[in-house]
Wavefront OBJ file of the C-alpha trace (Angstrom):
o trace
v 0.000 0.000 0.000
v 2.879 2.357 0.798
v 6.370 2.294 -0.629
v 9.406 4.206 0.573
v 12.253 4.417 -1.912
v 15.661 5.777 -0.943
v 18.232 7.176 -3.332
v 21.471 9.125 -3.228
v 23.836 6.685 -1.575
v 27.271 5.914 -2.929
v 31.001 6.062 -2.370
v 32.583 9.294 -1.178
v 35.912 10.314 0.293
v 36.198 11.433 3.890
v 35.230 15.074 4.200
v 32.823 14.841 1.308
v 29.060 15.191 1.137
v 26.063 13.170 0.045
v 22.356 13.890 -0.029
v 19.924 11.046 0.550
v 16.295 11.165 -0.500
v 13.374 8.980 0.553
v 10.121 9.298 -1.348
v 6.875 7.797 -0.094
v 4.138 6.749 -2.483
v 0.784 5.026 -2.278
v -2.655 5.844 -0.959
v -1.339 8.157 1.729
v -3.562 10.447 3.744
v -0.936 11.871 6.058
v 2.693 11.335 6.994
v 3.724 12.124 10.522
v 7.270 11.573 11.773
v 9.942 10.587 9.264
v 13.316 9.193 10.265
v 16.673 8.056 8.975
v 18.421 5.057 10.501
v 21.735 3.440 9.698
v 23.259 0.045 10.257
v 26.939 -0.722 9.892
v 28.136 -4.314 9.394
v 27.968 -6.255 12.631
v 26.269 -3.428 14.506
v 22.745 -2.613 15.539
v 20.559 -0.219 13.602
v 20.702 3.260 15.079
v 18.518 6.312 14.688
v 20.386 9.073 12.863
v 17.807 11.838 12.583
v 14.079 12.431 12.818
v 11.683 15.138 11.710
v 8.055 15.766 12.612
v 5.373 16.875 10.182
v 5.809 20.372 11.585
v 9.527 20.393 10.932
v 10.958 19.797 14.408
v 14.161 17.796 14.236
v 16.470 15.782 16.422
v 19.799 14.117 15.735
v 22.116 11.491 17.083
v 25.046 13.098 18.876
v 27.464 11.548 16.387
v 26.006 13.513 13.465
v 25.017 16.810 15.055
v 26.439 19.739 13.143
v 27.243 17.592 10.111
v 23.904 16.113 8.985
v 20.652 17.931 8.269
v 17.260 16.291 7.915
v 14.506 18.051 5.998
v 11.260 17.181 4.266
v 9.002 18.302 1.476
v 5.460 17.487 2.554
v 4.035 18.215 -0.894
v 6.303 15.520 -2.332
v 6.067 13.100 0.631
v 9.851 13.108 0.672
v 12.458 13.296 3.411
v 16.082 14.228 2.827
v 19.327 13.752 4.693
v 22.138 16.138 3.795
v 25.382 14.636 5.033
v 28.478 16.844 5.172
v 31.972 16.304 6.524
v 31.520 12.570 6.152
v 33.762 10.234 8.113
v 34.657 6.571 7.520
v 32.598 5.680 10.588
v 29.507 6.997 8.775
v 29.735 3.993 6.442
v 26.491 2.042 6.724
v 23.232 1.133 5.051
v 20.895 4.078 5.541
v 17.163 3.431 5.716
v 14.226 5.732 6.098
v 10.947 5.109 7.816
v 7.740 7.017 8.145
v 4.569 6.942 10.229
v 1.770 6.951 7.671
v -2.006 7.159 7.844
v -3.950 5.348 5.125
v -7.721 5.656 5.444
v -8.499 4.472 8.983
v -5.209 2.668 9.564
v -1.861 3.903 10.814
v 1.453 2.113 10.368
v 5.204 2.591 10.125
v 6.796 1.777 6.797
v 10.437 1.198 5.884
v 12.463 1.748 2.764
v 14.859 -0.865 1.395
v 18.007 1.036 2.339
v 20.844 2.649 0.455
v 24.554 2.022 0.968
v 26.826 4.871 1.990
v 30.550 4.157 1.953
v 33.086 6.726 3.122
v 36.696 6.030 2.247
v 39.597 7.339 4.297
l 1 2 3 4 5 6 7 8 9 10 11 12 13 14 15 16 17 18 19 20 21 22 23 24 25 26 27 28 29 30 31 32 33 34 35 36 37 38 39 40 41 42 43 44 45 46 47 48 49 50 51 52 53 54 55 56 57 58 59 60 61 62 63 64 65 66 67 68 69 70 71 72 73 74 75 76 77 78 79 80 81 82 83 84 85 86 87 88 89 90 91 92 93 94 95 96 97 98 99 100 101 102 103 104 105 106 107 108 109 110 111 112 113 114 115 116 117 118 119
């Protein structure tokens, strides 16, 4: 019913930048909170950043000052601008969103996009 599709991952040198996008599609009535998570090999999945429908944001301490989450409600899309990337930012980045469809409410996940930062 709802699909989240990420794009923008890739290989970048340390100090570089990438911009991730996550577009939601389907029979969506409303999208509430949207989030970016990441999971490095052998590690648990961690919350990177979150944004409410009103634009309030919060970040993991490890990315504060370097990453910026934003959203375009008209396009049902959330972005993650990543600057000053470090090798330890290497991970699969996934988005999720709290979505209302008709009378139901659920959290949906994207498939993930690989970000690799070389030293």
